[in-house]
DRENDO-1510 file (C-alpha; in Angstrom, 1 decimal, always signed):
<recs>
REC; n; res; u; v; w
REC; 1; MET; +169.0; +95.0; +80.4 .
REC; 2; SER; +168.1; +94.5; +83.9 .
REC; 3; PRO; +165.9; +91.6; +84.8 .
REC; 4; GLU; +162.9; +94.0; +86.0 .
REC; 5; GLN; +163.2; +95.7; +82.7 .
REC; 6; LEU; +163.1; +91.7; +80.7 .
REC; 7; LYS; +160.1; +91.0; +82.6 .
REC; 8; LYS; +158.2; +94.1; +81.7 .
REC; 9; LEU; +159.5; +93.7; +78.3 .
REC; 10; GLN; +157.9; +90.3; +78.0 .
REC; 11; GLN; +155.2; +91.3; +79.6 .
REC; 12; LEU; +154.4; +94.3; +77.2 .
REC; 13; ASN; +155.1; +91.9; +74.5 .
REC; 14; GLN; +152.2; +90.0; +75.3 .
REC; 15; LEU; +149.8; +92.6; +75.1 .
REC; 16; PHE; +151.0; +93.5; +71.7 .
REC; 17; ALA; +150.8; +89.8; +70.9 .
REC; 18; GLN; +147.4; +89.8; +72.1 .
REC; 19; GLY; +146.4; +93.1; +70.4 .
REC; 20; SER; +145.2; +94.6; +73.4 .
REC; 21; ALA; +148.2; +97.0; +73.9 .
REC; 22; GLY; +146.7; +100.6; +74.2 .
REC; 23; PRO; +148.2; +104.3; +74.0 .
REC; 24; LYS; +149.2; +103.3; +77.8 .
REC; 25; GLN; +151.5; +100.9; +77.1 .
REC; 26; VAL; +153.2; +102.3; +74.0 .
REC; 27; LYS; +154.1; +105.0; +76.1 .
REC; 28; GLN; +155.3; +102.1; +78.6 .
REC; 29; LEU; +157.4; +100.5; +75.7 .
REC; 30; SER; +159.0; +103.5; +74.1 .
REC; 31; ALA; +160.4; +105.0; +77.7 .
REC; 32; LEU; +161.2; +101.3; +78.5 .
REC; 33; LEU; +163.2; +101.0; +75.1 .
REC; 34; ALA; +164.8; +104.3; +75.5 .
REC; 35; GLU; +165.8; +103.5; +79.0 .
REC; 36; ILE; +167.1; +100.2; +77.7 .
REC; 37; ASN; +169.1; +102.2; +74.8 .
REC; 38; GLN; +170.2; +104.8; +76.7 .
REC; 39; LEU; +172.2; +102.2; +79.3 .
REC; 40; ALA; +173.3; +100.4; +76.4 .
REC; 41; SER; +175.0; +103.5; +74.6 .
REC; 42; TRP; +176.7; +104.6; +78.3 .
REC; 43; PRO; +179.8; +102.7; +78.2 .
REC; 44; GLU; +180.4; +103.9; +74.7 .
REC; 45; GLU; +180.0; +107.6; +75.3 .
REC; 46; ASN; +182.2; +107.3; +78.7 .
REC; 47; ILE; +184.7; +105.8; +76.5 .
REC; 48; LYS; +184.8; +108.7; +73.7 .
REC; 49; GLN; +185.1; +111.4; +76.9 .
REC; 50; THR; +188.0; +109.4; +77.8 .
REC; 51; LEU; +190.3; +109.0; +74.8 .
REC; 52; PRO; +191.7; +112.2; +73.1 .
REC; 53; SER; +190.1; +113.4; +70.0 .
REC; 54; HIS; +192.5; +113.2; +67.2 .
</recs>
């Protein structure tokens, strides 16, 4: 997770904790988490592509 992603996640977390998050923030959180998950799984997928299947 990049520092920018962490900062955005913390900002969204605060809005949700305060109960002031709306549909826009839900979409932002969803997109951010998808981006983080995609980056987190990339090396694993890359390894699977380079190793021969048995």
